[in-house]
C-alpha positions in Angstrom: 69.2 51.3 259.9 73.0 51.9 259.7 73.6 49.1 262.1 71.4 46.8 260.1 73.2 47.7 256.8 76.6 47.1 258.5 75.5 43.6 259.7 74.4 42.7 256.2 77.8 43.8 254.8 79.6 41.8 257.4 77.6 38.7 256.6 78.4 39.0 252.9 82.1 39.5 253.6 82.1 36.3 255.7 80.7 34.3 252.8 84.2 34.1 251.2 85.6 32.4 254.3 82.6 30.1 254.6 82.8 29.2 250.9 86.5 28.3 251.3 85.6 25.7 253.9 83.9 23.1 251.7 83.6 20.5 254.4 81.3 22.7 256.5 77.6 22.6 255.5 77.0 26.4 255.9 75.4 28.8 253.5 74.4 32.4 253.8 71.4 33.7 251.8 70.5 37.4 251.3 66.8 37.8 250.5 64.4 40.5 249.3 60.7 40.1 249.4 57.2 41.4 249.5 54.6 40.8 252.3 51.0 41.3 253.0 50.1 42.1 256.6 46.7 41.8 258.1 45.5 42.4 261.7 43.6 39.7 263.6 40.9 41.7 265.4 38.0 40.4 267.6 34.8 40.2 265.5 32.8 42.1 268.2 35.0 45.1 267.7 33.9 48.0 265.4 37.3 48.0 263.7 38.0 46.0 260.5 41.5 45.2 259.2 42.6 46.1 255.7 45.6 44.1 254.4 48.3 46.0 252.5 51.6 45.3 250.8 55.0 45.9 252.4 58.6 44.8 251.7 61.4 43.1 253.5 65.2 42.7 253.3 67.6 40.5 255.2 69.7 37.4 255.3 69.5 33.8 256.6 72.3 31.4 257.7 71.7 27.7 257.3 73.7 24.8 258.8 73.2 21.2 257.8 72.6 19.0 254.9 69.1 17.6 254.7 67.9 18.7 258.1 69.1 22.3 258.6 69.2 24.7 261.5 68.1 28.2 260.3 68.6 31.6 261.7 68.6 35.1 260.3 68.0 38.8 260.6 65.4 40.7 258.5 64.0 44.3 258.3 60.3 44.4 257.5 58.2 47.3 256.5 54.6 46.2 257.1 51.6 48.0 255.6 48.1 47.6 257.0 45.0 49.6 257.3 42.1 49.8 259.8 38.5 50.9 259.2 36.6 52.2 262.2 32.8 52.2 262.2 30.8 54.4 264.5 27.7 56.6 264.6 29.3 59.1 262.3 30.1 56.6 259.6 33.4 54.8 258.8 36.9 56.2 258.7 40.0 54.5 257.2 43.4 54.8 258.8 46.7 53.6 257.3 49.1 51.8 259.6 52.8 51.4 258.7 55.1 49.4 261.0 58.9 48.9 260.8 60.2 45.8 262.5 63.4 43.8 262.8 62.7 40.1 262.8 65.1 37.4 264.1 63.8 33.9 263.0 65.3 30.8 264.5 64.2 27.2 263.6 64.8 24.3 261.2 64.1 23.2 257.7 64.0 19.8 256.1 64.7 19.1 252.4 61.8 16.8 251.2 63.2 16.6 247.7 66.9 16.9 246.8 67.9 16.3 243.2 71.2 17.8 241.9 70.5 21.5 241.5 67.0 21.5 242.8 65.8 21.3 246.4 62.3 21.5 247.8 62.1 22.1 251.6 59.7 23.0 254.4 60.5 25.1 257.5 59.2 26.1 260.9 60.6 29.0 262.9 60.1 31.0 266.1 60.5 34.7 265.3 61.5 37.5 267.7 60.0 40.8 266.6 61.4 44.2 267.6 59.2 47.1 266.5 61.1 50.3 265.9 58.4 52.5 264.6 54.6 52.6 263.9 52.9 55.3 261.9 49.1 55.6 262.1 47.4 58.1 259.8 50.6 60.1 259.0 51.5 60.5 262.7 54.0 58.5 264.6 52.2 56.3 267.2 53.1 56.6 270.9 55.3 53.8 272.3 52.7 52.7 274.9 50.1 51.9 272.2 52.2 49.2 270.6 54.6 46.7 272.2 58.3 47.2 271.3 58.9 43.4 271.2 57.0 40.2 270.7 57.0 36.7 269.3 55.5 35.0 266.3 55.5 31.6 264.7 56.4 31.0 261.0 55.9 28.0 258.7 56.9 28.0 255.1 58.0 26.2 251.9 60.8 27.0 249.6 62.9 25.8 246.7 66.5 26.2 245.6 67.2 26.2 241.9 71.0 26.1 241.7 71.8 29.1 243.8 68.5 31.0 243.5 66.0 30.7 246.4 62.2 31.2 246.2 60.5 31.1 249.6 56.9 31.4 250.7 56.0 31.9 254.4 53.0 32.3 256.7 53.6 34.1 260.0 51.2 34.7 262.9 52.1 36.8 266.0 51.6 35.4 269.5 51.6 38.9 271.0 49.6 42.0 270.3 50.9 44.5 267.8 48.4 47.2 268.9 47.0 48.0 272.4 44.3 50.6 272.0 40.6 50.5 272.3 41.1 47.2 270.6 43.9 44.6 270.6 45.3 43.3 267.3 47.7 40.5 266.5 49.3 40.2 263.1 49.3 37.6 260.3 51.8 38.0 257.4 52.1 36.3 254.1 55.6 36.7 252.6 57.2 35.9 249.3 61.0 36.2 249.1 63.7 35.8 246.5 67.2 35.1 247.5 70.7 34.0 246.5 72.7 31.3 248.2 76.5 31.8 248.8 
């Protein structure tokens, strides 16, 4: 977490240098958001996913004018629950996951008027899972993959320097490998500020 905080501070310090170079189409955007994570589980399984709210914090770097290259680093705290059904009835378990996400892709401004921009984006995301807690106990490393990939699509708007962004993300790799396999789907709403 200390390394992540140091990276964010370095990015913010660099914004003064970037802002001074008006001829370069670069902007840095710190963002804070909430997310809802849900597992995608085979319907034949006796396990049901329960979506829960989490939070995320990070920053994006954009390069370009109308068509932009986008990259970033974000820390996500994902909350999910699973309900197991067996002969003894049903039990509910809470699953909390901590991940660093590194999205890389492009966005396109579909509407660009003075202080208002409306844009769409598509990104490939590299996920590094640092911790998973299941029913108050930390899950063993072999039960969940430490790294994986996901795809993200989204829409956003800039109102002057304020950014509002809505994304849908779906993992290509499993987040859990137990008696069942589970991929993840995330809905995320973020608020940011453009430097």
